N, C-alpha and C positions, 0 to 999 in steps of 0.2 A: 504493500499500500504506500503510495507517494503521499508524503506529509508536506502540506503546503507551509510556507513562511507565515510565522505568527504574526497576524495583523496588528497594526498599531494606529492609533489616530481615530478609530471609529468612535463616534459619540455614543456613549452608553446610553442605554435604554433604561429608564428608572424602574420598569417592572420586569426586564429581561436583561439585567446586567450581564448575566453569565453567557449570553449569546455572543459570538464575535461575527458571525457570517449572517447574510439576509437568509430568511426562510423560504421554502418553496411556495409559490403563489398557484393555488389550485384553480382549474377552469370553473366557469359557473356551473351551478347544479344542473341547469337544462341541457348542458352539453351531452353529446352522445357517449356511452359508456366506453366505447372503444377509443375515442378521441381523448378521454381522461386517462385511460391506460397508457396510450402513447405518449401524453404529456407527462406522465410519471406521478400522477395523483395518488396511486395506490401503492406505489414502491416503498422500498425500505428506508426508513427516515434518516436523514443525513446526521442527526444529532448523535447517533451512536459513534460514528467516525470522528466527529469533532470532539467528543469525550476522549477518545484514545489520542487525539493529537495534542489534547490538553497534557495528558500525562508525559507525552514525549517532550513537549515545550518545557514542562516542569523539570525533567531530567537535564535538558540543556541549560536551563537558568541555574539549577543547582551546581552543575560542573563549572559553569562560569563564575558562580559565587566562590567555589572551592579554590579555583585557579587564582582569584584576586584576594582570597582571605589572608590576613596578616597575623591570626593568632594561632593556637595550637591545635583546637579541636573543632574544625569548621562543622562538623556534623551535630554538634551540640549547641551551636549558636541559634539564637532566637530568630534571626533573619533567614536562616537556612531552613528552620522548622516552618516559618511563616510562608515561605515559598510553597512547601508541600501542602500546608492547609489550605492556601488560597486555590491552588490547583485541585485538590481533592473536592472542595467545595464546588468548584465549576464543573468538574467531572460528575459529581453526584447529581447536580441540577441538570446538566445536558442529559445524563443517562434516565433521569426520571421523565424529562420531556420526550426523549425517544420512546420510552414505554408507552406513555400515554398517547402519543401520536401515533404509534404503530396500532395501538387498539382503535383509535378513531378511524384510521386508514382502512383497517380490516372490516369495520362495520360498514363504513361507507361502500366499500368494494361489494360486499354481500348484498346490501340494499340496492346497490346499482345493478348487479347482476340479476337480482330478484324481480327488479322493475323491468329490466330489459327481456328477460326469458319467461318471466310470469310463473316461476316455480317456487317451491318453498324454501324457506331460509336453512331448514335442517338438511335439506337435499343438497343445496349449494355447500354446506359445511362438510358434508360427506364426500362430495366431488373433490372438494379442496384439500381435505386430509389426504386422500389417495392420490392426488396429482402431483407430479414432479416436474415443474417447468416454470416459464416465465408467466406473468400475468396475461400478457397477449394470447399466449399458448392456451392458458387456461379458459380465456374467453372462447376461443374457437373450438376448443375441447368440448365445452358445454353446449355450443351451438351445434356441433356435430352429433353429441348425445342425444339431443332433442329432436334432430333431423332438420335443422335449418340449412338453408343454402349459403354458404359463404359469400358468395358474390351478391346475393340479394341483401344480405346483411350490411355489406360495405355500401351499396347503393343506397339503401334507407338511411343509413346514417351519413350519406353525402361525405364520404372518406374515399381517398385515392387507395386503390388496391395496392397492397404491399406484398410482394411475392418474393 
C-alpha cells in the first residue's frame, strides 16, 4: 500500500478534526444503482486506509523526535508519548468512522438492490454472503439469477455498456 505524504495546512473542521482528507461524495439518491456502484458509493470506506497512514506517520514523527533528542531516554519523554497519544486518538476516531460508514454503505447497497430488483432483503443478504467478487459483479450476478437481460438493464439505467 502506498502511503501518501502527511498533509499539512488543511483547515481543521471543528466537528471532524481527526480527518485529514476530503470524504467521498455520493451520487443523489435518485441515481440508478449501477451508476452509484460505478461511482464507488458502496465500496470499502477510505477511513481504514487513513487510519493505517496515521500509524505510519506516527512512527516517522517518533523517529524524527529520537534523531533530534538531546537527553538520555527519548522513549520516556512526554513529547514522545504525546506523539503516540495524538496518533492513536486520530487512528481510533478514523477506525470508528470507517466502521460506521461501512455499515451505512452496506445498508444503502441492500436497499438499492432491493429497490432495483424487487426482492427481499434477506434474499439479497444470502446472495451477498455467498458471492465473492466486486460490487458491480454482484449487481450483474443478482440480475442473472433473477433472469434479467443485462443489455436491457443498462439501457433502462441510461448507462453506457461496459464490456
